N, C-alpha and C positions, 0 to 999 in steps of 0.2 A: 639528529642524523641517524640514529640507530632505527627510527621509524622509518625513515626513507629507505634505508638499506633493507629493512624486513619487508616493505611493500614492493620493492624493486626485486628482491630476491625470491619472492613467492610467485613463481609463475604458475598459471593453470595449465595442468597437463589436460590434453585432450581426451575426451570420454572414449573408452575403448568400447566398440561393439563387436558382438560377435554375429556374423552372418550366416545363417544356414542355407546351403546351395538348394535350389529348387529341384525337386524330382519330377520329372516328365513321365507322364503315363505311357506305359507299353502295351500295345495291343497284342496279347499272346493267345488269344482264343475268343471264343463265342459262347455265350449262355442264353438259354430260353427258360422262361418259367412259364408252366403250363397250369390251367384250371384243374385241380384234383388229378385224375388218372385220365382225363380226356386229352385231346390233341388241340384244345382251345388256348391259344397262346395268350397270356397275360403281359409278357414284357421280354424284351431281347436286350441283351447288353454285350458290350465289347469288354472282355475282362482282362485283367492282369492276374497271374497266379502268385500265390504266396504258399511255398513248399517248404523252403529250407528253414533252418531255426532263425537265422538273421531276418528272413522275409517275413515269417509269421510274428517275430517280436517287434519288427518295424511297422508292417502293414501300411497304412496311409498317412504315418506320422510325417510332419515336416512338408506336406503338400499344401497348396493353396485351395484346392478344391477339384473336382472332377466335372466332366460334361455329364448331362443327364442320362445319356446311354452308355456310361461307364461303370465298372465296379471291379472289386477285387475278390477273388475265391481263393480261400484258404483251404489247404487240403491236408489233414492230419493222417498220420500212419495208422491210426486206429480209431474206433469209435469209443467215445468216453466224454465226460463232462468238460466242458471249456468255459472259461470266463474272459472277456474282453473289457477294456477300458480304453478311455480316449486321451490318453496323456499324449501331448505334442500332436494331437489332430486337431486342425484348424477349422474344421467345417463339420456340421452335423450329419450323423449318419444313421441309416437303418441297418442294424446288424441282423442278419438272418441265419438261423441256425438250421442245419440240415442233416437229417440222419443218412446212414449209408445207403438206404435204399432210394436215396435223392428226394425224399419228401421232407417239406418244411415242417420242423419240429416246434419251433418257437421263433419268436423275433423281438427285437427291442426297437422301437420306433424312436426316431429324433435323439439319438445319443449326443449328449451335449459336448461341445467342443472343449478340450483341455481337462475335462473331468476325470478324475482317476479312481471313481467308484467302480467295482467290478461288477459287470453285466453278464450274468451267468446263462448258460444255454438251457438250464432247468432239467434237461434230460441228456443222455449220452448221444453225442452227434459226432460225425466225421468231417463235415464241411461247414464254412462260414462263408456267406456272400455279404459284403458290404457295398451298399450303394447309398447315393445321397439321400439325406433325411427328407423325409415326406413322401418319397416314392412307394413305399409299401402301401400306404393308404391310398395314395392316387391310383395305384395298380390294383388294388383290392386285394391284396395277398392275403391268404389264409392258411392256418395249419392244415396240413394235408396236400396243399399244392406241390407239384413236383417241378424239377429242373432237369435239364439235360444240359451239357457243356462238352466242346471239343477244342482242340488245340489247333492253332494256325499251322 
């Protein structure tokens, strides 16, 4: 009888899951990448800005992906070394480090989702552009290429 009571009294509790709310892309501006110092366009993106502490710390975390023509531009208050990681980022990114003069200083291609390894800018920078992984190679980006951006 004790066994029956034990079996009957052991009810399985439903598993609890924590669902994060999906974050939608907000088109806040436009960005163009140029070949070195020429006016030859390598790529154009709709961008979302990351400027506040919260925005720069969260970045593209908790999102399922972006369209090919979308990106996030991080703007820092001063030019210095920066390091990024892919914690809670669910899709691969190309991370493009940009100096204050708007020239590409370095980049990290295909940063792996959910990886917490720090990815350093290698040199002092003021901006970081995150785009879908593989696009830097597809666009033929090089150190010395430049960007321009505007707000909507």
